[in-house]
Structures are given as structure tokens and as C-alpha cells.
C-alpha positions in Angstrom: 138.1 13.6 118.9 139.4 10.5 120.7 139.4 7.5 118.4 138.0 5.3 121.2 134.8 7.4 121.6 131.6 5.5 121.0 130.2 6.4 117.6 126.6 7.3 118.3 126.0 8.3 114.7 126.5 4.6 113.6 123.1 3.3 114.5 122.7 0.0 116.4 119.7 -2.1 115.6 117.2 -0.2 113.4 119.0 2.4 111.3 117.0 5.6 111.7 119.5 7.5 109.5 117.9 5.7 106.6 115.3 7.8 104.9 113.0 4.9 104.3 112.9 4.1 108.1 112.2 7.7 108.9 109.4 7.8 106.4 107.5 4.9 108.0 108.4 5.7 111.7 105.3 7.7 112.5 103.0 5.3 110.6 104.3 2.3 112.6 104.5 4.0 116.0 101.1 5.6 115.8 99.5 2.2 115.7 100.2 2.0 119.4 101.2 5.6 120.4 99.4 8.9 120.6 102.1 11.6 120.6 99.9 14.3 122.0 98.5 12.2 124.8 102.1 11.1 125.6 103.2 14.7 125.9 100.4 15.7 128.3 100.9 12.5 130.2 104.5 13.4 130.6 103.6 16.9 131.8 101.2 15.5 134.3 103.7 12.9 135.5 106.3 15.6 136.1 103.8 18.0 137.7 105.0 20.8 135.4 103.0 24.0 135.2 103.8 27.6 134.1 106.5 26.5 131.7 106.5 29.6 129.5 109.8 30.8 131.1 111.5 27.4 131.1 114.0 25.7 128.7 113.7 22.1 127.6 116.3 19.9 125.8 114.8 16.9 123.9 117.7 14.4 123.4 116.8 12.0 120.7 113.9 14.1 119.4 113.2 11.8 116.4 110.3 13.1 114.3 109.3 15.6 117.0 106.9 13.6 119.1 107.7 15.8 122.1 109.4 18.9 120.6 106.5 20.1 118.4 104.2 20.2 121.4 106.8 21.7 123.7 107.3 24.6 121.3 103.9 25.9 122.4 104.6 25.5 126.1 108.3 26.3 126.7 110.3 29.5 126.3 113.1 27.6 124.4 113.3 24.1 123.0 116.5 22.4 121.9 115.6 19.3 119.7 118.6 17.1 119.3 119.0 13.9 117.2 121.8 11.9 115.6 119.6 11.3 112.5 119.4 14.3 110.2 116.5 12.7 108.2 114.5 12.3 111.4 115.1 16.0 112.2 113.9 17.0 108.8 110.6 15.0 109.4 110.2 16.9 112.7 110.8 20.3 111.0 108.1 19.6 108.4 105.5 19.1 111.1 105.9 22.7 112.2 105.0 24.1 108.8 106.7 27.4 109.7 109.8 28.8 111.3 109.3 28.9 115.0 112.0 31.1 116.8 111.9 29.2 120.1 112.9 25.8 118.8 116.4 25.0 117.6 117.2 21.7 115.9 120.7 20.2 116.5 122.3 17.3 114.6 124.0 15.6 117.6 123.6 13.0 120.3 124.0 12.2 124.0 127.8 12.2 123.7 128.3 15.0 121.2 125.7 17.6 122.0 127.2 20.7 123.6 124.5 22.8 125.3 125.4 26.4 124.7 122.4 28.1 126.2 121.6 28.7 129.8 121.3 25.6 131.9 118.0 23.8 131.1 115.1 23.3 133.4 114.1 20.0 131.8 115.8 17.3 129.7 113.6 14.7 128.0 114.8 11.5 126.4 112.2 9.1 124.9 113.0 5.8 123.2 116.6 6.8 122.6 118.8 6.1 125.6 118.8 2.4 124.8 121.1 3.1 121.8 124.0 3.5 124.2 125.8 0.6 125.9 125.8 0.9 129.7 129.3 2.5 130.0 128.3 5.2 127.6 124.9 5.6 129.3 126.8 6.7 132.4 128.9 9.1 130.5 125.8 10.6 128.9 124.1 11.0 132.3 127.1 13.0 133.6 126.8 15.2 130.5 123.1 15.7 131.1 123.7 16.6 134.7 126.0 19.4 133.4 123.3 20.7 131.1 120.7 21.1 133.9 120.1 23.7 136.5 120.4 22.4 140.1 116.9 21.2 140.9 116.2 20.6 137.2 114.4 17.6 136.0 115.3 14.7 133.8 112.5 12.7 132.2 113.3 9.4 130.7 110.8 7.1 128.9 112.4 4.0 127.4 112.5 0.2 127.4 114.0 -0.7 130.8 113.8 -4.2 132.1 112.0 -4.4 135.5 111.3 -8.2 135.5 113.2 -11.0 137.2 116.0 -11.8 134.8 115.5 -15.5 135.4 112.2 -15.1 133.6 113.7 -13.3 130.6 112.7 -15.8 127.9 108.9 -16.0 128.7 108.6 -12.3 129.5 110.3 -11.1 126.3 108.4 -13.6 124.1 105.1 -12.5 125.5 106.0 -8.8 125.2 107.0 -9.1 121.5 103.8 -11.0 120.8 101.7 -8.2 122.2 103.4 -5.7 119.8 102.7 -8.0 116.9 99.0 -8.1 117.7 98.8 -4.4 117.7 101.3 -3.3 115.0 101.8 -6.4 112.8 104.6 -8.7 111.8 106.8 -6.0 110.4 106.9 -4.2 113.8 107.5 -7.5 115.5 110.8 -7.8 113.6 111.7 -4.3 114.7 111.1 -5.2 118.4 113.1 -8.4 118.0 115.9 -6.3 116.5 115.7 -4.0 119.6 116.1 -6.9 122.0 118.9 -8.5 120.1 121.0 -5.6 118.9 120.3 -2.6 121.1 121.2 -1.8 124.6 118.2 -1.7 127.0 119.2 -2.4 130.6 117.7 -3.4 133.9 116.1 -0.9 136.2 118.4 -1.6 139.1 121.4 -0.8 136.9 119.9 2.4 135.4 118.8 3.6 138.8 122.3 3.1 140.1 123.7 5.1 137.2 121.3 7.9 137.8 122.3 8.2 141.5 126.0 8.1 140.5 125.4 11.0 138.1 123.9 13.2 140.7 120.1 12.5 140.2 117.5 11.2 142.5 114.6 9.2 141.1 111.4 10.9 142.3 108.9 8.8 140.3 109.0 5.6 138.3 106.2 3.7 136.7 105.9 0.8 134.2 102.7 -0.9 133.2 104.4 -3.9 131.6 107.9 -4.2 133.2 109.4 -3.0 129.9 108.3 0.6 128.9 109.3 2.7 131.9 109.0 6.3 132.8 111.4 8.1 135.2 111.1 11.5 136.8 114.6 12.4 138.1 115.8 15.6 139.8 119.4 16.9 139.7 120.4 17.1 143.4 124.1 17.6 143.0 126.9 18.0 140.5 129.6 15.4 140.8 133.2 16.5 140.9 134.5 16.1 137.4 138.1 16.8 138.2 140.3 13.8 137.4 142.2 12.3 140.3 145.8 11.1 139.9 
């Protein structure tokens, strides 16, 4: 492995490889999230039906907020995460061995998809762990995993506001999280803004286009949490030029 490769297993911001963080993750997030509603909202947003013959890759699966529901809907689910303790939490939710879900300890830059090309790649609240350069590399890798015409769904913190208003917008957004989830989660959101790598929508959308995707849908209710539905329209030439 090249020594200059970004180490995605060394967590920036909140360390989700820590068992204590994994133990409280669901408790904290379910103060403002409903995983099942999120799953069906995603399916509706993408307009996906008749998925029983389709394959999904969940990159950054965490504690299984998507994967455990997808296992009932898709022919094959690949649930991928850099945190082995988060994967163990996801496995426990299933309560039994389900043959159509495979857990893989890897990340955006290290996961090698060995099955047939996927119909759908999902990444939720994970892509911001990569700096922008490595986001672009990851998008190229995701392109290779997908069938032509396949979908990439991304749900993450993406800045849609005017950057000149960053201070007032970020302070107001953090305060809303504190009202819902308390002081402890406020500290986590502050850590995200300070130490992690969320980017602007116009930057991310340029990266997606460069990587062979077209953005079919985008929505954000607060100019922070943003959903993208992207389709693979071409496969860039990966041959190196002199």
C-alpha cells in the first residue's frame, strides 16, 4: 500500500472505532432520527421499486440504519464500514444469520467490490470523513462499483448556504441540535464542523460530474443536511496519461 494513501481507519472528529461511542450512537441519533422512516423516505426519493433482484452497497453502514431494512428488500446487501465495533452493533440488530447481507470492514478507499456491479450505492453521514481530494478518488471508485445507469444516493452534511454567512448559519444550526438532542450532542456537532470535512454543494456537485455522475435530484430543508440522487452516466477513462 502506498504510504501517502489517506488513512480512513484513523477517524477524524468523533472516533466511532471507540466502543463507547458506538454504544451511545443510536441513543443519541434517535433523538432526531427515525431510521425506518429514513429508509422509506430514501426509497421514495429514488423512486425505487421491485428491488428484489437488485444489489446495494452501503458505504459507511454504521450501526445498520439502512442495511438492516435493505436486507428485506434487496437480493444482496454489502454493508461496509471502517469501524468494526459499529459493524458488530449492526449485526446484533439482525438477531440471526441472513444470507443476503455481507458485512465488510473497509471504507471508501479500501473496499474492493467483488460481486457483480451494484444497482445502488448508499452513503449516509459518512462521506464527510474524507477531505475533498479523497472524496474525488472515492467517487471514481464508486463509479467503478456501479452498473451503467446505476444510482448513487448520498445523504450528508453539505453546505448549501452563502459562505459569507457561515458564522450565523452554523451557530443557528448547532443551537437547533442542542435543543433537540442536548448539550452532549451539541459538542459532537461542533466537533464535526471543526475537525471533519463537509464541503459546499457546488464543490461536491462538480466532483460528482467529474466522476461520471449526473445529479437527478437534490433536496435540503436546512442548507446543511442534503440528499442527492445521482445516476452513473459514463465511466471516465482511468488510464494514466504520460
